[in-house]
N, C-alpha and C positions, 0 to 999 in steps of 0.2 A: 504493499499500499504506499502510495506516495501522496503528499499534500498537494492539491492542485489549486485550492482557493480558500479564501476567508470570507465569512459572512457575519454580519452583526445583527443580532436579533434583540429587540428591546427587552424581553424578559429573560433571555438565556445568556446574553452576552456574546462573546466571540465564538463562532463555530468554525472548525477546521473541516473542510471537505476533502476526503481522500479518494483516490481512484486506484483500483487494482491494476498492476502492471500486466497481468495475465489475461484477465477476463473483462477489464474495463468497468467493472461494477463500481459504483460510488457509494460512500457512506459518510455520514456527518458525525462529528464528536465535539463536545463542548471543550473549549480550550481551558486548560488549568491555569490558575493564577500565576504560576511560576513559568509558563511557557513564554518564550521570547518571540513575540509576534512579528518583530522586525525581521528575524531569520526566516520565518514562515513566508512573509511577503516577498522576500528575495528568492526563495526557493520556488514559490508559485509562479514567478515571472519567467522561469527558465523553460 
């Protein structure tokens, strides 16, 4: 699973959207308070 994007939801906060490298299935997970969102933004842009 690779992070592909970030989404901000008013009640849940930041959501990290992941995509499977094999089957392309996507899933969403709530970002933890200690996640470095700037790194995720850089990785999602690649």
